[in-house]
Backbone as CSV, one residue per row, in Angstrom:
resi,resn,N_x,N_y,N_z,CA_x,CA_y,CA_z,C_x,C_y,C_z
1,MET,0.852,-1.167,0.000,0.000,0.000,0.000,0.903,1.237,0.000
2,PHE,0.457,2.253,-0.728,1.212,3.498,-0.861,0.280,4.681,-0.597
3,THR,0.848,5.878,-0.603,0.053,7.081,-0.352,-0.079,7.973,-1.577
4,GLY,0.739,7.739,-2.599,0.724,8.611,-3.765,1.552,9.870,-3.570
5,ILE,2.357,9.897,-2.505,3.279,11.008,-2.271,4.667,10.533,-2.698
6,VAL,5.132,11.013,-3.836,6.413,10.586,-4.404,7.549,11.029,-3.496
7,LYS,8.438,10.105,-3.182,9.573,10.396,-2.301,10.836,10.770,-3.062
8,GLU,10.931,10.316,-4.321,12.152,10.587,-5.084,11.896,10.393,-6.576
9,LEU,12.593,11.173,-7.374,12.648,10.939,-8.810,13.882,10.090,-9.079
10,GLY,13.686,8.934,-9.672,14.800,8.089,-10.064,14.975,8.163,-11.569
11,ASN,15.919,7.378,-12.084,16.174,7.332,-13.526,16.264,5.886,-13.994
12,VAL,15.728,5.646,-15.183,15.802,4.312,-15.782,17.232,4.072,-16.247
13,ARG,17.833,2.982,-15.793,19.201,2.635,-16.186,19.246,1.537,-17.241
14,ARG,18.339,0.532,-17.103,18.360,-0.592,-18.028,16.998,-1.281,-18.049
15,ILE,16.618,-1.737,-19.238,15.406,-2.537,-19.416,15.793,-3.706,-20.315
16,SER,15.516,-4.899,-19.854,15.791,-6.058,-20.695,14.657,-7.062,-20.524
17,GLY,14.366,-7.799,-21.586,13.282,-8.772,-21.549,13.779,-10.169,-21.789
18,LEU,13.186,-11.123,-21.089,13.530,-12.529,-21.263,12.254,-13.327,-21.048
19,GLY,11.680,-13.844,-22.111,10.420,-14.577,-21.981,9.316,-13.650,-21.526
20,GLY,8.612,-14.050,-20.495,7.523,-13.235,-19.969,7.934,-12.303,-18.859
21,ILE,9.246,-12.272,-18.538,9.734,-11.437,-17.439,10.716,-10.408,-17.985
22,TYR,10.542,-9.161,-17.554,11.473,-8.088,-17.885,12.279,-7.750,-16.649
23,LYS,13.482,-7.264,-16.863,14.333,-6.763,-15.788,14.376,-5.248,-15.930
24,LEU,14.093,-4.548,-14.857,14.103,-3.100,-14.838,15.080,-2.635,-13.774
25,SER,16.086,-1.859,-14.185,17.079,-1.317,-13.258,16.921,0.193,-13.213
26,LEU,16.859,0.722,-11.987,16.665,2.145,-11.773,17.759,2.703,-10.891
27,GLU,18.097,3.952,-11.126,19.044,4.643,-10.254,18.258,5.528,-9.305
28,ALA,18.590,5.443,-8.027,17.955,6.253,-6.997,19.007,6.600,-5.955
29,LYS,18.728,7.619,-5.151,19.695,8.017,-4.121,19.098,7.956,-2.728
30,ASP,18.009,8.658,-2.513,17.485,8.869,-1.167,16.827,7.642,-0.551
31,ILE,16.068,6.868,-1.322,15.289,5.777,-0.725,16.043,4.453,-0.640
32,VAL,17.175,4.351,-1.310,17.877,3.058,-1.413,18.235,2.482,-0.053
33,SER,18.786,3.282,0.837,19.265,2.762,2.127,18.131,2.223,2.993
34,ALA,16.913,2.704,2.798,15.776,2.261,3.608,15.103,1.012,3.042
35,LEU,15.535,0.558,1.868,14.885,-0.580,1.217,15.653,-1.872,1.421
36,ASN,14.906,-2.969,1.491,15.477,-4.312,1.591,14.955,-5.160,0.436
37,ILE,15.703,-6.171,0.058,15.255,-7.104,-0.967,13.901,-7.663,-0.536
38,GLY,12.960,-7.699,-1.459,11.618,-8.175,-1.160,10.633,-7.063,-0.829
39,ASP,11.118,-5.840,-0.615,10.225,-4.713,-0.323,9.446,-4.300,-1.563
40,SER,8.256,-3.773,-1.340,7.448,-3.218,-2.412,7.817,-1.756,-2.620
41,VAL,7.879,-1.358,-3.884,8.190,0.027,-4.258,7.222,0.425,-5.363
42,SER,6.657,1.613,-5.250,5.830,2.148,-6.323,6.754,2.796,-7.343
43,VAL,6.715,2.283,-8.569,7.524,2.790,-9.678,6.554,3.315,-10.731
44,ASN,6.458,4.635,-10.846,5.442,5.260,-11.708,4.059,4.695,-11.405
45,GLY,3.815,4.426,-10.112,2.516,3.954,-9.672,2.326,2.461,-9.676
46,VAL,3.289,1.714,-10.223,3.183,0.255,-10.304,3.905,-0.360,-9.107
47,CYS,3.204,-1.214,-8.373,3.810,-1.897,-7.231,4.743,-2.993,-7.748
48,LEU,6.051,-2.819,-7.464,7.052,-3.800,-7.869,7.814,-4.285,-6.642
49,THR,8.347,-5.494,-6.729,9.145,-6.073,-5.651,10.624,-5.887,-5.959
50,LEU,11.358,-5.340,-5.008,12.800,-5.141,-5.162,13.494,-6.506,-5.125
51,THR,14.219,-6.829,-6.209,14.888,-8.132,-6.286,16.390,-8.051,-6.034
52,ALA,16.979,-6.866,-6.216,18.403,-6.673,-5.944,18.671,-5.180,-5.810
53,LYS,19.729,-4.855,-5.058,20.151,-3.457,-4.970,21.652,-3.413,-4.773
54,ASP,22.256,-2.362,-5.307,23.697,-2.181,-5.210,23.976,-0.687,-5.223
55,ARG,24.371,-0.156,-4.112,24.645,1.279,-3.948,23.442,2.123,-4.363
56,HIS,23.405,2.634,-5.569,22.300,3.483,-6.000,21.432,2.838,-7.082
57,ILE,21.572,1.525,-7.268,20.820,0.828,-8.311,19.794,-0.114,-7.663
58,LEU,18.551,-0.019,-8.140,17.472,-0.891,-7.693,17.034,-1.751,-8.876
59,ASP,16.903,-3.057,-8.652,16.490,-3.984,-9.703,15.140,-4.599,-9.371
60,PHE,14.315,-4.729,-10.419,12.982,-5.297,-10.281,12.728,-6.270,-11.419
61,ASP,11.977,-7.342,-11.144,11.449,-8.219,-12.179,10.038,-7.734,-12.471
62,VAL,9.692,-7.641,-13.756,8.380,-7.126,-14.150,7.733,-8.120,-15.116
63,MET,6.521,-8.512,-14.819,5.782,-9.431,-15.682,5.497,-8.771,-17.030
64,GLY,5.479,-9.577,-18.094,5.160,-9.069,-19.422,3.795,-8.406,-19.468
65,GLU,2.836,-8.952,-18.742,1.491,-8.378,-18.675,1.529,-6.954,-18.118
66,THR,2.395,-6.725,-17.142,2.533,-5.378,-16.570,3.058,-4.409,-17.619
67,PHE,4.021,-4.853,-18.416,4.542,-4.000,-19.489,3.439,-3.632,-20.475
68,LYS,2.547,-4.582,-20.772,1.476,-4.326,-21.738,0.423,-3.359,-21.197
69,ARG,0.121,-3.435,-19.906,-0.982,-2.667,-19.329,-0.577,-1.306,-18.766
70,THR,0.706,-1.012,-18.759,1.200,0.242,-18.176,2.005,1.019,-19.213
71,ASN,2.548,2.152,-18.785,3.404,2.915,-19.694,4.856,2.428,-19.655
72,PHE,5.116,1.300,-19.024,6.485,0.765,-18.969,7.039,0.468,-20.359
73,SER,6.192,0.063,-21.283,6.673,-0.258,-22.629,7.204,0.989,-23.343
74,LYS,6.885,2.164,-22.831,7.335,3.430,-23.432,8.554,4.025,-22.708
75,LEU,8.989,3.393,-21.605,10.124,3.931,-20.848,11.388,3.946,-21.702
76,LYS,12.200,4.975,-21.483,13.478,5.111,-22.186,14.611,5.216,-21.168
77,ILE,15.778,4.757,-21.556,16.950,4.850,-20.696,17.194,6.327,-20.361
78,GLY,17.414,6.599,-19.076,17.662,7.967,-18.613,16.411,8.720,-18.219
79,GLU,15.252,8.182,-18.554,13.983,8.852,-18.234,13.751,8.885,-16.723
80,SER,13.180,9.976,-16.242,12.828,10.100,-14.826,11.575,9.299,-14.523
81,ILE,11.547,8.708,-13.312,10.385,7.955,-12.867,10.112,8.301,-11.407
82,ASN,8.833,8.187,-11.021,8.401,8.474,-9.653,8.606,7.247,-8.779
83,LEU,9.190,7.448,-7.599,9.434,6.356,-6.660,8.824,6.659,-5.304
84,GLU,8.195,5.641,-4.721,7.673,5.739,-3.352,7.798,4.380,-2.686
85,PRO,8.485,4.310,-1.526,8.508,3.050,-0.796,7.115,2.759,-0.219
86,ALA,6.871,1.509,0.138,5.578,1.120,0.702,5.336,1.834,2.023
87,LEU,4.067,2.079,2.279,3.612,2.696,3.522,3.902,1.752,4.679
88,ARG,4.471,2.300,5.753,4.752,1.500,6.949,3.846,1.969,8.082
89,ALA,3.562,1.079,9.003,2.729,1.450,10.154,3.329,2.677,10.830
90,GLY,2.492,3.666,11.076,2.941,4.890,11.736,3.327,6.004,10.780
91,ASP,3.496,5.680,9.465,3.812,6.722,8.484,2.593,7.615,8.279
92,PRO,2.824,8.909,8.004,1.681,9.779,7.710,1.057,9.416,6.356
93,LEU,-0.248,9.551,6.266,-0.970,9.293,5.028,-1.292,10.645,4.415
94,GLY,-0.350,11.168,3.623,-0.509,12.501,3.068,-1.349,12.564,1.819
95,GLY,-1.508,11.452,1.116,-2.276,11.448,-0.126,-3.564,10.682,0.068
96,HIS,-3.684,9.544,-0.616,-4.817,8.643,-0.430,-4.292,7.218,-0.579
97,PHE,-5.100,6.228,-0.257,-4.647,4.848,-0.373,-4.478,4.470,-1.842
98,VAL,-3.249,4.076,-2.190,-2.889,3.685,-3.552,-2.314,2.270,-3.457
99,THR,-2.843,1.347,-4.245,-2.406,-0.054,-4.147,-1.212,-0.380,-5.030
100,GLY,-1.034,0.390,-6.104,0.013,0.053,-7.057,-0.453,-0.922,-8.119
101,HIS,-1.761,-1.186,-8.166,-2.353,-2.059,-9.178,-3.029,-1.163,-10.211
102,ILE,-2.376,-0.988,-11.334,-2.802,-0.039,-12.369,-4.059,-0.546,-13.067
103,ASP,-5.034,0.362,-13.214,-6.272,0.018,-13.909,-6.118,0.125,-15.418
104,CYS,-5.393,1.152,-15.867,-5.191,1.335,-17.304,-4.106,2.389,-17.525
105,ALA,-3.630,2.427,-18.751,-2.758,3.533,-19.160,-3.652,4.545,-19.860
106,GLY,-3.592,5.789,-19.415,-4.350,6.865,-20.044,-3.413,7.727,-20.865
107,LYS,-3.974,8.717,-21.532,-3.153,9.625,-22.342,-3.377,11.058,-21.917
108,VAL,-2.300,11.825,-21.971,-2.415,13.261,-21.739,-3.040,13.866,-22.984
109,ARG,-4.188,14.514,-22.806,-4.857,15.170,-23.931,-4.398,16.614,-24.056
110,GLU,-4.296,17.287,-22.901,-3.949,18.704,-22.941,-3.213,19.101,-21.670
111,VAL,-2.268,20.001,-21.817,-1.551,20.592,-20.695,-1.832,22.085,-20.747
112,ARG,-2.320,22.624,-19.644,-2.623,24.065,-19.589,-1.747,24.728,-18.540
113,ARG,-1.102,25.828,-18.963,-0.271,26.624,-18.044,-0.686,28.079,-18.133
114,ALA,-0.892,28.689,-16.971,-1.174,30.128,-16.890,-0.568,30.607,-15.580
115,GLY,0.641,31.140,-15.658,1.355,31.528,-14.437,1.666,30.299,-13.613
116,ASP,1.275,30.322,-12.346,1.469,29.161,-11.467,0.345,28.139,-11.594
117,ASN,-0.689,28.463,-12.338,-1.797,27.523,-12.530,-1.423,26.523,-13.612
118,TYR,-1.541,25.263,-13.273,-1.136,24.193,-14.176,-2.169,23.081,-14.065
119,SER,-2.642,22.609,-15.191,-3.572,21.487,-15.173,-3.279,20.559,-16.347
120,ILE,-3.668,19.321,-16.150,-3.499,18.301,-17.182,-4.847,17.607,-17.371
121,GLU,-5.238,17.457,-18.630,-6.414,16.653,-18.946,-5.931,15.308,-19.460
122,ILE,-6.459,14.249,-18.872,-6.097,12.896,-19.278,-7.336,12.188,-19.820
123,THR,-7.104,11.277,-20.750,-8.198,10.461,-21.271,-7.966,9.011,-20.867
124,PHE,-9.059,8.281,-20.790,-9.013,6.875,-20.404,-10.238,6.199,-21.005
125,PRO,-10.257,4.859,-21.074,-11.430,4.175,-21.615,-12.693,4.583,-20.859
126,VAL,-13.750,4.882,-21.591,-14.988,5.402,-21.012,-15.599,4.442,-19.986
127,LYS,-15.276,3.154,-20.064,-15.827,2.191,-19.097,-15.406,2.515,-17.657
128,TYR,-14.332,3.332,-17.490,-13.875,3.695,-16.145,-14.497,4.993,-15.627
129,LYS,-15.320,5.645,-16.433,-15.876,6.948,-16.056,-16.570,6.915,-14.695
130,LYS,-17.283,5.837,-14.390,-18.020,5.750,-13.127,-17.092,5.721,-11.908
131,LEU,-15.784,5.483,-12.114,-14.824,5.448,-11.005,-14.172,6.800,-10.733
132,VAL,-14.531,7.811,-11.515,-13.917,9.129,-11.376,-14.982,10.126,-10.948
133,VAL,-14.747,10.797,-9.823,-15.693,11.795,-9.339,-14.972,13.117,-9.084
134,GLU,-15.663,14.199,-9.364,-15.116,15.528,-9.101,-14.784,15.646,-7.611
135,LYS,-13.605,16.162,-7.338,-13.046,16.318,-5.987,-12.646,14.993,-5.358
136,GLY,-12.706,13.909,-6.133,-12.248,12.616,-5.648,-10.770,12.439,-5.934
137,SER,-10.230,11.308,-5.524,-8.807,11.023,-5.704,-8.564,10.171,-6.945
138,ILE,-7.394,10.374,-7.537,-6.919,9.571,-8.660,-5.400,9.529,-8.556
139,SER,-4.815,8.443,-9.001,-3.356,8.323,-9.004,-2.878,8.278,-10.456
140,LEU,-2.013,9.231,-10.823,-1.391,9.267,-12.147,0.102,9.036,-11.975
141,ASP,0.623,7.991,-12.567,2.036,7.627,-12.418,2.451,7.583,-10.949
142,GLY,1.521,7.131,-10.096,1.816,6.982,-8.670,1.663,8.248,-7.856
143,ILE,1.132,9.307,-8.441,0.990,10.594,-7.756,-0.459,10.773,-7.334
144,SER,-0.690,10.990,-6.056,-2.029,11.227,-5.545,-2.481,12.625,-5.953
145,LEU,-3.595,12.690,-6.699,-4.115,13.964,-7.183,-5.614,14.037,-6.941
146,THR,-6.128,15.253,-6.932,-7.559,15.490,-6.791,-8.140,15.823,-8.159
147,VAL,-9.241,15.177,-8.497,-9.906,15.420,-9.776,-10.615,16.772,-9.716
148,GLY,-10.306,17.633,-10.686,-10.948,18.949,-10.759,-12.270,18.887,-11.487
149,SER,-12.309,18.161,-12.581,-13.558,17.991,-13.330,-13.483,16.688,-14.124
150,VAL,-14.677,16.187,-14.472,-14.786,14.896,-15.146,-15.525,15.084,-16.461
151,GLY,-14.987,14.482,-17.521,-15.662,14.461,-18.819,-16.087,13.043,-19.135
152,ASP,-16.439,12.806,-20.368,-16.834,11.471,-20.804,-15.576,10.722,-21.238
153,GLY,-14.965,10.018,-20.292,-13.711,9.334,-20.578,-12.504,10.238,-20.429
154,SER,-12.638,11.286,-19.612,-11.504,12.180,-19.357,-11.663,12.827,-17.988
155,ALA,-10.563,13.358,-17.493,-10.567,14.087,-16.225,-9.486,15.157,-16.286
156,ILE,-9.722,16.234,-15.566,-8.732,17.304,-15.443,-8.269,17.343,-13.998
157,VAL,-6.945,17.376,-13.814,-6.355,17.533,-12.491,-5.544,18.824,-12.488
158,HIS,-5.608,19.545,-11.372,-4.839,20.768,-11.197,-3.646,20.426,-10.321
159,ILE,-2.488,21.002,-10.652,-1.247,20.593,-10.005,-0.534,21.808,-9.439
160,ILE,-0.111,21.694,-8.174,0.614,22.792,-7.529,2.077,22.782,-7.963
161,PRO,2.767,23.929,-7.886,4.169,23.996,-8.321,5.079,22.960,-7.649
162,HIS,4.885,22.681,-6.354,5.733,21.698,-5.674,5.625,20.326,-6.340
163,THR,4.405,19.900,-6.669,4.206,18.601,-7.301,4.860,18.555,-8.677
164,LEU,4.821,19.671,-9.399,5.485,19.724,-10.711,6.982,19.486,-10.585
165,LYS,7.589,20.057,-9.543,9.043,19.919,-9.353,9.428,18.548,-8.799
166,ALA,8.586,17.977,-7.933,8.932,16.754,-7.209,8.536,15.477,-7.943
167,THR,7.854,15.596,-9.086,7.375,14.419,-9.819,7.657,14.579,-11.312
168,THR,7.239,13.593,-12.073,7.426,13.629,-13.526,6.340,14.421,-14.253
169,LEU,5.318,14.894,-13.549,4.204,15.566,-14.228,4.629,16.816,-14.992
170,GLY,5.635,17.519,-14.513,6.093,18.729,-15.194,6.675,18.471,-16.573
171,SER,7.036,17.217,-16.854,7.614,16.895,-18.165,6.629,16.179,-19.088
172,ARG,5.367,16.074,-18.675,4.371,15.389,-19.503,3.838,16.322,-20.583
173,HIS,3.596,15.746,-21.781,3.104,16.480,-22.944,1.911,15.742,-23.552
174,PRO,1.097,16.428,-24.355,-0.009,15.743,-25.025,0.490,14.509,-25.785
175,GLY,-0.248,13.416,-25.619,0.111,12.157,-26.253,0.878,11.212,-25.342
176,ASP,1.498,11.740,-24.270,2.222,10.879,-23.331,1.247,9.966,-22.593
177,GLU,1.694,8.754,-22.299,0.890,7.828,-21.505,1.196,8.000,-20.029
178,VAL,0.155,7.839,-19.210,0.302,7.857,-17.754,-0.404,6.632,-17.185
179,ASN,0.171,6.071,-16.130,-0.452,4.943,-15.445,-1.557,5.492,-14.546
180,ILE,-2.744,4.933,-14.666,-3.880,5.400,-13.875,-4.334,4.310,-12.915
181,GLU,-4.469,4.696,-11.662,-5.137,3.859,-10.666,-6.284,4.683,-10.101
182,PHE,-7.489,4.195,-10.307,-8.658,4.892,-9.785,-8.784,4.612,-8.289
183,ASP,-9.471,5.487,-7.590,-9.594,5.415,-6.131,-10.168,4.074,-5.693
184,ILE,-9.469,3.402,-4.793,-9.864,2.073,-4.347,-11.209,2.094,-3.628
185,ILE,-11.513,3.161,-2.921,-12.795,3.245,-2.210,-13.936,3.238,-3.227
186,GLY,-13.789,4.021,-4.295,-14.800,4.031,-5.344,-14.960,2.671,-5.997
187,LYS,-13.845,1.969,-6.194,-13.918,0.641,-6.812,-14.693,-0.329,-5.925
188,TYR,-14.481,-0.253,-4.606,-15.216,-1.131,-3.692,-16.697,-0.781,-3.662
189,ILE,-17.013,0.502,-3.701,-18.424,0.920,-3.687,-19.121,0.454,-4.955
190,ILE,-18.500,0.708,-6.109,-19.094,0.304,-7.391,-19.198,-1.219,-7.461
191,GLY,-18.170,-1.916,-6.983,-18.153,-3.385,-7.032,-19.191,-4.028,-6.139
192,SER,-19.593,-3.319,-5.068,-20.557,-3.910,-4.143,-22.000,-3.675,-4.564
193,GLY,-22.203,-2.844,-5.599,-23.564,-2.485,-5.990,-24.152,-3.373,-6.941
């Protein structure tokens, strides 16, 4: 379980595929010392298990299905990625409950900037529309955000300057894919009806 509060921007060092399993190596600085082999880490919102670490390098095994359903297939060497270690008992919950189980990859439709005001409109399959509510929570690439408005298969999120600097959102452009996890509470409510 995660909070959607990114702790560090890491960089993609290596991606290799073998059968149905990919190897993903990332460079990180701040969170490495607190992690142990077997720990869960949110990588652009995807819950991955740490399989090896060496100084500033973190290694993960990634299922082929995960590559297909997320924006991992679009990752490039050197690209920045959002990192968050798993929530531990007693940690503050600054965002919302994020599982790291991606519902779909969405696309950035529009980026709007006016001074310090910044918003991104994302699109997603219309079948998920019922899981998005105005003023509700959504996770984009592992970042806990509040939905500003909802369209038919789209949502607009407004982003504060700190979030732009501390995450990958400031480098997103129209056409870019983002990993979307809809609010787990909404999923349970819809699923129980």
